[in-house]
C-alpha positions in Angstrom: 11.8 -16.4 -12.3 8.8 -14.4 -14.1 6.0 -13.0 -12.6 3.1 -10.5 -13.2 2.2 -7.5 -10.6 -1.1 -6.3 -10.9 -2.3 -2.9 -8.9 -4.9 -0.9 -8.8 -2.9 2.1 -9.3 0.7 2.5 -10.7 2.3 4.6 -9.6 0.9 6.7 -7.5 2.0 9.2 -5.2 0.6 7.1 -1.9 2.2 4.1 -2.9 5.8 4.8 -3.6 7.0 1.8 -2.0 5.3 -0.7 -4.6 7.8 1.7 -7.3 10.9 0.7 -5.1 9.1 -3.1 -4.0 9.3 -3.9 -7.6 12.8 -2.4 -8.8 14.6 -4.6 -5.6 12.9 -7.6 -7.0 14.1 -7.5 -10.3 17.2 -6.7 -9.5 17.4 -10.3 -7.2 16.7 -12.2 -10.4 12.4 -12.4 -10.3 11.7 -10.7 -13.4 8.0 -8.5 -12.3 5.7 -7.4 -15.6 3.8 -4.6 -14.3 0.0 -4.0 -15.0 -2.5 -1.5 -13.5 -5.8 -0.7 -13.3 -5.9 2.5 -13.7 -3.4 5.5 -15.2 -1.2 7.9 -12.7 -3.0 9.6 -10.1 -1.0 12.6 -11.9 -0.1 13.7 -14.9 3.4 13.1 -16.4 4.9 16.3 -15.9 3.9 15.7 -12.2 5.6 12.0 -12.4 9.5 11.4 -11.4 11.6 10.6 -13.4 11.6 6.7 -11.8 8.1 7.1 -12.1 8.1 7.7 -16.0 10.2 5.1 -16.2 7.8 2.4 -14.4 4.9 4.0 -16.3 5.9 3.3 -19.8 6.7 -0.2 -18.9 3.1 -1.3 -17.7 0.1 -2.4 -19.3 -2.9 -0.2 -18.5 -6.1 -2.2 -18.8 -8.8 0.3 -18.1 -6.2 2.2 -21.4 -7.4 -0.9 -23.6 -10.0 0.7 -26.6 -13.5 -0.3 -25.9 -13.3 -2.1 -29.7 -10.1 -4.1 -28.7 -11.5 -4.8 -25.8 -14.9 -6.1 -27.7 -12.1 -8.2 -29.9 -10.7 -9.4 -27.2 -13.5 -11.1 -25.5 -14.9 -12.3 -28.5 -11.8 -14.6 -29.2 -11.6 -15.4 -24.9 -16.0 -16.3 -26.4 -14.5 -18.4 -29.4 -11.6 -20.1 -28.3 -11.9 -20.3 -24.1 -16.2 -20.9 -23.3 -15.8 -22.8 -20.8 -12.9 -20.3 -18.8 -15.4 -17.3 -20.1 -18.4 -18.7 -18.1 -16.6 -19.8 -15.6 -14.7 -16.2 -15.3 -18.6 -14.7 -15.2 -20.0 -17.0 -13.1 -16.7 -16.2 -10.6 -17.7 -12.7 -10.8 -21.5 -12.7 -10.1 -20.8 -15.3 -7.3 -18.4 -12.2 -5.3 -20.7 -9.3 -6.2 -23.0 -7.6 -3.4 -27.1 -9.0 -4.6 -27.3 -4.9 -5.5 -27.8 -3.1 -9.2 -24.2 -1.3 -8.4 -22.7 -4.2 -7.2 -23.5 -6.5 -9.8 -22.3 -3.6 -12.2 -19.2 -2.9 -10.8 -18.2 -7.1 -10.5 -19.5 -6.8 -14.9 -16.6 -4.6 -15.1 -14.2 -6.7 -12.9 -15.3 -9.4 -14.8 -14.0 -7.5 -18.5 -11.0 -6.5 -16.5 -9.8 -10.0 -15.9 -10.3 -11.0 -18.9 -7.9 -7.9 -20.6 -5.6 -9.0 -17.6 -5.5 -12.8 -18.8 -5.1 -11.7 -22.4 -1.9 -10.2 -21.4 -0.4 -12.4 -19.7 -1.3 -14.8 -22.3 0.9 -12.4 -24.9 3.6 -12.5 -22.0 3.9 -15.9 -21.5 3.3 -15.3 -17.6 1.0 -17.8 -15.3 1.6 -16.1 -11.6 0.1 -12.4 -11.1 0.9 -11.1 -7.9 -2.0 -8.5 -6.7 -2.1 -5.7 -4.9 -4.9 -3.3 -4.2 -7.3 -5.3 -6.4 -8.3 -8.7 -5.5 -11.3 -9.6 -7.4 -9.9 -9.1 -10.3 -7.0 -11.5 -9.4 -9.6 -14.0 -8.4 -11.7 -14.0 -11.3 -8.6 -14.0 -13.4 -7.7 -17.1 -12.1 -11.6 -18.7 -12.9 -10.5 -17.5 -16.2 -7.1 -19.4 -17.2 -4.8 -21.7 -15.6 -3.0 -18.7 -14.1 -2.3 -19.0 -9.8 -2.4 -15.6 -7.9 -0.8 -14.2 -4.5 -2.4 -11.4 -2.5 -1.0 -8.5 -1.2 -2.4 -7.0 2.3 -1.2 -3.8 3.0 -4.0 -2.2 6.1 -7.2 -0.4 6.6 -8.9 -0.8 3.2 -7.9 -4.7 2.5 -9.5 -6.0 6.0 -12.0 -3.1 7.3 -15.1 -5.0 6.0 -13.6 -8.9 5.2 -17.3 -9.9 4.4 -18.1 -7.5 1.7 -15.0 -7.4 0.0 -14.8 -11.0 0.0 -11.5 -11.7 1.4 -12.2 -15.3 2.2 -12.6 -16.2 -1.1 -9.5 -14.2 -1.9 -7.4 -15.9 0.3 -8.6 -19.4 -0.7 -7.6 -18.4 -4.1 -4.3 -17.3 -3.7 -0.9 -20.1 -3.3 0.2 -17.3 -0.9 -1.0 -14.2 1.4 1.8 -11.6 1.9 1.1 -9.7 5.1 3.1 -6.4 5.6 2.4 -7.1 9.4 2.1 -9.7 12.4 -1.6 -7.9 13.6 -2.8 -8.2 9.7 -1.7 -11.8 9.8 -4.3 -12.1 12.6 -7.2 -10.5 11.5 -6.3 -12.7 8.3 -6.6 -15.7 10.3 -10.0 -14.5 11.4 -11.4 -14.2 8.2 -10.8 -17.4 6.8 -10.2 -21.5 8.0 -7.6 -22.8 9.7 -6.7 -25.1 7.0 -6.0 -21.8 4.8 -3.2 -20.6 7.6 -0.3 -21.6 6.4 -0.2 -19.6 2.9 -0.2 -16.2 5.5 3.2 -15.2 4.7 4.9 -11.9 7.0 7.1 -9.5 4.9 6.9 -6.2 5.7 7.2 -3.5 3.8 11.1 -1.1 3.7 12.3 1.8 2.8 15.8 3.3 1.3 17.5 4.6 4.5 20.2 6.3 1.9 17.6 8.0 0.8 15.7 9.6 4.0 19.0 10.5 5.9 19.3 12.1 9.3 17.8 15.7 9.3 19.5 18.3 11.8 18.5 18.0 14.8 17.6 21.5 17.0 17.7 21.7 20.5 15.2 24.6 21.0 13.2 25.0 18.2 10.3 27.7 18.4 8.3 27.4 16.6 8.3 23.6 17.2 7.3 22.3 13.7 5.3 19.0 13.6 4.3 17.0 10.3 1.7 14.8 10.1 1.6 12.6 6.6 -1.3 10.9 5.2 -4.4 10.7 3.2 -7.0 13.5 4.6 -9.9 10.5 5.4 -12.0 9.4 8.6 -9.4 6.5 9.9 -6.7 8.8 9.5 -7.8 10.5 12.6 -6.8 13.9 12.0 -9.3 16.1 13.6 -8.8 14.0 16.5 -5.2 16.1 16.1 -6.7 19.5 15.7 -8.5 18.5 18.7 -4.9 17.8 20.8 -3.4 21.1 18.9 -6.2 23.3 20.4 -5.2 21.3 23.8 -1.7 22.8 23.3 -2.7 25.9 21.8 -4.9 27.1 24.8 -1.6 25.7 27.3 0.4 28.5 25.4 2.6 26.1 23.1 3.9 28.1 20.8 4.1 25.4 17.3 2.8 24.9 13.8 1.4 21.5 12.5 2.1 20.4 8.5 -0.9 18.1 7.3 0.8 16.7 4.4 -2.1 15.0 2.3 -5.3 15.2 0.6 -8.8 13.2 0.5 -12.4 13.8 1.2 -12.2 15.4 5.2 -10.3 18.0 3.6 -13.1 21.3 3.3 -14.0 19.5 7.4 -10.8 19.9 8.4 -10.5 23.5 7.1 -13.7 23.8 8.8 -12.5 23.1 12.2 -9.3 24.9 11.7 -11.0 28.3 11.4 -13.6 27.3 14.1 -11.0 26.7 15.9 -8.8 29.7 15.7 -5.6 27.3 14.6 -5.2 29.1 11.2 -1.5 30.7 12.3 -1.0 26.6 13.9 -1.9 24.2 11.5 -1.1 24.1 7.9 -2.4 22.3 5.4 0.0 21.0 3.1 -2.3 19.2 0.1 -0.4 16.5 -1.5 3.4 17.0 -2.0 5.9 14.9 -4.0 9.3 13.5 -2.9 11.4 16.4 -2.8 8.5 18.7 -1.0 7.9 15.9 1.2 11.6 15.9 2.4 12.0 19.5 2.4 9.3 19.4 5.1 10.7 16.8 7.1 13.6 18.0 7.5 11.6 21.0 8.7 10.1 18.9 11.4 11.2 18.7 15.2 8.6 15.6 15.2 6.1 13.3 13.4 2.4 12.7 14.6 -0.2 10.4 14.3 -3.6 10.2 15.1 -4.9 7.4 13.3 -7.5 5.1 14.2 -6.1 2.4 11.4 -3.3 1.2 9.9 -1.0 -1.4 8.6 2.4 -0.5 9.1 2.7 3.6 7.7 5.7 3.8 5.4 5.8 7.3 6.4 6.2 6.9 9.9 9.3 4.1 9.0 10.4 7.8 6.8 10.4 9.8 9.3 12.0 7.2 12.1 14.7 7.0 9.4 15.5 10.6 9.6 15.9 10.6 13.0 12.7 12.7 13.6 11.5 11.6 17.1 7.4 10.0 16.2 4.2 10.0 18.3 1.7 7.6 16.8 -1.3 5.4 18.4 -0.9 2.4 19.7 -2.9 0.3 17.3 -2.6 -2.7 14.9 0.9 -3.1 13.9 2.3 0.2 14.8 3.4 -1.5 18.3 5.6 -3.6 15.8 7.7 -0.6 14.8 7.5 1.9 17.8 8.6 0.7 20.9 7.1 3.3 23.4 9.4 5.5 25.1 12.3 3.7 23.6 12.4 4.4 19.4 9.0 6.6 19.8 6.0 7.9 22.2 2.7 5.4 21.9 -0.4 7.0 23.1 -4.1 5.5 23.7 -6.4 5.5 20.8 -8.6 8.3 20.4 -7.1 9.8 23.6 -6.5 12.8 22.6 -5.4 14.1 26.0 -3.1 11.8 25.7 -2.0 12.7 22.2 -1.3 16.0 23.6 0.5 14.8 26.5 3.2 13.0 24.3 4.0 15.6 21.8 4.5 18.1 25.0 6.8 16.1 26.3 8.7 15.9 23.1 8.4 19.8 23.1 10.1 20.0 27.1 13.0 17.7 26.3 15.9 18.1 23.5 17.2 15.0 25.1 14.3 12.7 24.9 13.7 13.4 21.0 17.5 13.3 20.4 17.2 10.0 22.2 14.5 8.5 20.4 15.5 9.8 17.3 18.5 8.1 17.4 17.1 5.0 18.1 14.4 4.9 15.5 16.7 5.1 12.6 18.6 2.2 14.3 15.6 0.5 14.2 14.5 1.1 10.6 18.4 0.1 9.1 17.9 -2.8 11.1 14.8 -4.6 10.4 13.1 -2.4 8.1 15.5 -1.7 4.4 13.4 -2.2 1.7 16.7 -4.1 0.2 16.5 -7.3 3.0 12.3 -7.0 3.4 11.9 -7.4 -0.9 14.9 -10.5 -0.5 12.5 -11.9 2.2 9.4 -11.6 0.0 11.1 -12.8 -3.7 11.9 -15.5 -1.3 8.6 -16.4 -0.2 7.8 -16.3 -4.0 10.4 -18.9 -5.3 9.2 -21.0 -2.3 5.9 -21.3 -3.0 6.3 -20.6 -7.4 9.0 -22.6 -8.1 7.9 -26.2 -9.2 4.8 -24.3 -10.7 4.9 -24.9 -14.7 4.4 -21.6 -16.2 0.9 -22.7 -18.2 0.6 -20.9 -21.1 4.2 -20.7 -22.0 4.0 -24.7 -21.6 0.8 -25.1 -23.7 2.5 -23.1 -26.3 5.8 -24.6 -26.5 3.1 -28.0 -26.9 0.6 -26.4 -29.6 4.6 -25.6 -31.6 5.7 -29.4 -31.0 2.0 -30.5 -32.8 2.6 -28.3 -35.6 5.7 -29.6 -36.4 4.4 -33.5 -35.9 1.6 -32.8 -38.0 3.4 -30.8 -41.1 
């Protein structure tokens, strides 16, 4: 089976799991050819060897020269004018009624034309879309192709009307949701007639890449790590408030905030105003090697998010037997069972958050027990091999009987030319 895999940006430091997922899909017999709207988020010298290899084999839509994009548009207008008009109509139908919204969707239309051209040349008739569903929908209007959609978290569902989520569901053969909670939100965003399209297929990690770290029985200072984009939905400001509570209570700790984003300068100010410079370190983005080193030096992993899917960073920390504290929201309780393999606190309740952290600080026995059971959970339920095989089975079930229409059309044309000769 050959499919296209369209991603908003690939590879990227925040979505490393897609790199592994595509590798496992290929090893399972699905020939996944990757197209990305945008170039990688880092220069080549900052990419890992696996990311550089992925970059070389990826088709980058925005890297298409302007003259070539114009030529492809003209060719589409000459040979498939009805499809081009359907695609243009679909783009404007999905666009907000603002000048900015219309312009953006005009760009999405051009990107979809370039995607379809690549799919035709590659003889691909189905594309699985992650983080750029609008382009996928427009592509299905342009040509006889199908799409499926991956739904991962906050960005996919927080504004279902504004992002046209119901339209994306309607245009998809199936929708892959990484959590049961996201399945419920998808059900609210589309009519019941579409619910059979919703497929639960969790993400996973390689437990052999995230091996148990050395356990410290009496750590001084107590080291915590929080990994995530520095943005409002990740709740780092709440975590700083909890850190201030712990500091005023006499706790000796260092908190490492790993990641970057729009909240960085605000967080820097709060750290300075609260006198937390010696206790909170903003690490910025970290590559895999640096992140593993920070994990290994940590005694606890803490999230204070306001919204999540099922965070991959939680899986990584749990696999390394690092005890975790996380909010009781969205898909997180599917991963962490309070008091068994981690601690859950009431979202936005900074006193509850501080209390959970303090429990870990005060009990090495609790930390050890939670860490051991956390790894057991990951190896049993969140292996990337097993969970990607599950996704591959879903793809086969939905796509096996669908004709590869571009390839079929080419074959019919060849027969027709042969007969004419």
